N, C-alpha and C positions, 0 to 999 in steps of 0.2 A: 758549481753547485759549492757555496759557502757555507759550513756549519760550524753554529756556537756550540759546542758539550760549555757544560756547567754545570757545575755541583761542587758542592763546602771541599773537600776533599778527593780529590781526582786517585782513582783508583783502579785496578789491576783489569776489569770488565771494561770500563773506558779506554786501557791503552789497547784491549783484545781487540775493540771494535777499528781501532785509527789502522792497526797491523793489519788487519784485512781489508780495507778498506784499498791500500795502499797494493795490498796484495791482487788484486781486482782489478788495477792497472784503471782504474776508475776518475771521474773528473771533481771528486768529493774530496774537499780541502776543509781541514778542521783546524778552526783556534778554540782555546780553554781560556771562559773562564770560574774563576776557582779564589777560594777563602786562603785553605789554607798550605800545603807544600804541593812544590810540580811534583810531577813521580819522581825526576829523576835523585830529585834531592830525597825523597822516603823510600823510593823504591834501587838508587842506583843508576837505571836507564828509562827512556819511553817518551820524555818532553821531545827526541829529534823526529816522531811519529806528528807533529800537530805544526803550524805553519805559527802559533804564535800564542802565546801565554799572557793573561791580563787577571793581577790577581786585584780583587776586590778589598776595598778597605773600611773606611767608616760613613760611604756614600755610596751602596752597592746599586744603587737605584738610579744615578746619578753617573757612574759610574756602566753600569749595562747601555741605557740610553745613549752612549759615546761609543762603546764598544759597537753598537748597532748600527749606529747611524757612521761610522767612519770605515769599515769593511765588510759592509756590501755583504750583510748577514742572507742569509736565502730562509733557517732553518735555527730554531735550537731544541736540542737535545738533553735538556733539562736530566739530571742523576740525580735519583735520591740517596740517603739519606742524610737528613730530613727532608720536610717537602718545604722547607722554606722560599729555597729559591729558583724554582719551580713554580710555589703560586704568585712571588714577585714578576717571573720574567710574564705570565699571564696579567696580573697586574698592568705593566708596563705594554704592553703588547699584542696584545688580547684580540684577533681579526687583522693583525698589519703582518703578522710571520708566525708561521704553525708550529706549534710546542707539541712535542713528543715529551712524554715523561715515561721514563725509565725506573722502572721499582725491584731496587736489588735489594729496599730489604721494608717490610711492610711493619710500621713505626706501633703503627698498637696493639702488634701481636705482640712487644716485647715487655718487660718487666727492669732490663737493665737499659744500662747507659749505651748509645752505641759509640764500638772502639776506635775512633776513628783518628783521635789522637788531639781534636779541638774540644774547648771547655764551654758547654752548652748551658743554656737555665732553659727550663722545660717540668712539662709533665704532662704525663699519656693523653689527659684528655685536652691539653693542645695537639699532640701531635695527631691523635684523632679527626680532629678540625682540620687542619694543615691538608691531613693524608685524602680526607673526602672530597674537600674545594679542591687539588690538585688531580683525582682522579679525576672528577667530573668535570670541572674545567678544562684539562688538552684536550688536543685534536686528538691525540693516538695517546695509544697505552702500553710498553711494553714492559712483561713482566718474565722473571728468569722463570717460573715452574707455574701449575696450573693452580695448585694447590692454592694461589697467590691469587686468583682469580675467583676461585669457590668462595674462599673466604670473602671478601668481597661483593661479591653477590648477596651471599650470606648477609651480611651488614644491610644490605639494602640501598649500595654508590649505584650510582647511576655510569656507567661504561659509557666511555665514546664509539663510535660506531667500528673505528680502527683496533683491534683488543688483541694483540699478541705473543705468545710465548718465543722468547729469541736464547735459551740457556746458557749460564757459562762456558760454552765450548772452548777447546785450544787450539791455537795456532799452528797449523799441521808442520811448520818450522821448528816445533818444539818435539815432536814425537821421535822416542828412539828408530830407527831408517831397522837395525833388526832386535834381535832380544835374547838375551845370555841363556846357554844352555844349561838349566842347571837342576840339579835333580831336588826334585822337591818334594819326592816322596821320602826322601832319604828318614829316616826314623836315629839316626843317628847326631843329629843335630836337633836345637830345638827351632819351631817355627816361628820364622820372623816375617813379626808387623812391621811396616812401616807410618809415620805420620809426615807429613810436610806442612803446613800452613801454618796460621797465628796461634799462639797458644799466649794466655791468659790465668791471674790469680786472684781474681778478684768472683769467683764463687760463680760465675755467669757460663754460659755456653759454653765458652772456649778455656776453660779449668779443665783439663785434662788429668788432673794429678793423683785422685783417685782410680779413675782410671785406668789408668797407667799400671799404678802398681797391682791393680787386681791383674792384669794380663800378664807384669812379670811372676807375679805369685802362682798364676798356674802354669808356668814355664815355655810362656811367650816368651823370645825375644824381642823387645821392644824398641826400636829405632824413631829418635826423635829429629826433623829436619826443619829449626823453624822461620817462619820467614824475617823473625824480626829473636836478635837473643835477648833470651832469660833466664837471669843468673836463676831464677827459680826451680829452671826445669835440668840446669846446668847442677844446681845441687843435689834435687831429686835423681839425679842419674848417679852419681858420686858415692849416695848409700841406698840405692836400693840398687841389688844383683839383676840383672838381666834388661835394666835401663840403661839405653846407651844416647845420650845429645851430642847432634854433630854442629857443627858450625853452618852457618846459612852460607845457600849457593846460589849462585844466576841461576835463573831459568835451563838453560841451555845444559848444564852441568847437571843439576839437581837431578832434569829426570833420567839422565843418560846411568846415574846413578843409584837411585833406585828403582831399577829393572832387577836388582839384584833379590831383594826382599820375596816374600812369598806372599801376602799380602796388602792391600792397605786400606788404614783405618778413617772411617770416616761416621763413628758414633760418638755423638756431644753429650754434654751434661744437662740434659733435661729439668733439673730441678727449677729452675727458675724461670726459662724460656721454654718452656714446652709448645707453646703453640707457634710460636715462629720459628721453631725446627723443623715443623711440621711444612713449613715452606719452602724451607733451604734445598739446591741443588748446589753444591757450591762450587767453586773453581778444582779443586782436588779431587772432587769427583772422577770430572774428565781426562785431569790429569794422572791419576791410578790408570783408569782403564787404557790410555795413553802407551799407561807405560810397560803393558800387560799384568797391570797387577788387577785380579780381583779384589771387589771391596768390600768388604765388611761393615756393616751401621746394625744400631740400634733402631727402631722399626719409626724413625721418623716419617711423618705419612707419603713425601715426597719424593725421597729417594729410597723409601721401601718399592714404591709406585716402582721409580726408573730401574731399578734392579730387580723387582721382581720381574716384569716387561719382558726387561732384554735378557735376562740368566745371565749379565754378569758381575754380581756379588751375591755374599747370604746376606739376611735378615735376622740380627736374633735377639730374646729380648736380655738375655743372662750370656754372660761370659763364663761360669759355670758349663762344661759340656761341649766348650768350642772346641777344645781340642781332637776330639773325636769329629765332630764335624769337618774339622779342615781335613782330616785325613780321610773322609770316604770318597765314595767316588763322584756323589754329589759337587763335589770341591774342585774334580777334573772335568766336569763338563763343562761347569763353572768360566773355568778357566780357557776351555776351546773357544768359549763363546765369546770372551774376554780379546783372544787373540783374533778371532776372524773379522773383531768388528772396530779394530780399534781409531783403524784410521776414517770411521763414519762420524763423528762428531768433533769435525772444525768446525772453527769460523768459515774458512774457506767456502764447504760445503754446506753454508745454513743462512751466510749473509745478504743474499738475493732478497730474503725476505725483508730485510732491514731496509737496504735500498729499493727494492718496491714502496716500503710504506711513505718514504723520502719522497720519491716521483711524484705516491696518490697526491700527498700533500701539498708538493708544490703545483699541481694543477695537469699535471699529465694525463692526456687523454685514456689512456689503456688500462684498466685495472689490476689488481694484483697477481702477476702473471703465476709467483712462485709463492708459495705456503712452506715451507720445510721446514718446522720445527719439527724436533728431537721425537714428539709422537708420533709421527704421522706415517713412515718406516717401521714397520714391524721386522727384524732381524727372526729365521728363521731358526727357531727352537725345539730342537729333537723333545721327542716323547718321554725319552727317558729325563731329561733334563726339566720338562715340567712336573713327571710326577717324583722325581727326587726335592725340589725344590721346600722346603719352610718355612713360615713367615710365622 
């Protein structure tokens, strides 16, 4: 089966799919049609997981027709955001090639531009129209969280028969095999909170400068590992005690290094994008868990539901008073849950769902044999953990 991934700017989620298919030793091959940069150009790795790369230029319709005609494409898996390329693929190939629409980011829930380095024009009204067309006309829809489906249904969009959640799981090879023995209950040092991933200074949800200052003022040691360098955060660390800015690291090195910290931070700036933040289950959520770190978040809806369901983090309304919670018995139970579940949320454990979607769309006679998205298997959580969790 030869898949064509289509995305304006290839991202880590797309790479994780490809890595998972390689590990499954399946007959799936993937090529990539894109607009911006390849994965290796942007992140330093990833191109090797794909059979071919096709950059779309001034005439993407003609280029896509040529790619499909000359490469025996079985299925198109189009990743937003935005939804423009999905709609173009539907206009070109609907009824000829199955098209899967993968919603990484519900565009109509945003009030700020999508930050992938591409220059775009457009407005929220156009985004919503494109979004609805892509969802309603695709053969299958995949999302990163149940909350996206909640909003889609609330808005009255018609979902296709095949519609599933596939979260931003982590490839098994990135999970540290062992965790360091650290006295996390020591009162002789500040609690160490780590943030890894994208950061910005545009007042959007990745603008975390005020949050980091507040954490530092509360006595926490804040460690920042940016996915891309940001001089403004280096300046912040140079001027604010207890904030430490680290260089960007490759995933293997990053995940080994952050095991030394006490908690992972996943609380975002909701000044502009509160509705959008309610839909996200970011990569870093699963990466922190894989590294043995309980996750701290604000009550963003999907994140809150996940953390409470699995008992793998703490949901806070305010940073004030957080230090006491992190030294309470509740945090000990949460850490035990994380260590017991950290191998569960892997690409390899859940990718069969996607393979079965492909098979169904390509005419396989058997129905979906496995639907293993994250909400279907509940962990065993002690009564003490349930009673101690605060939301």
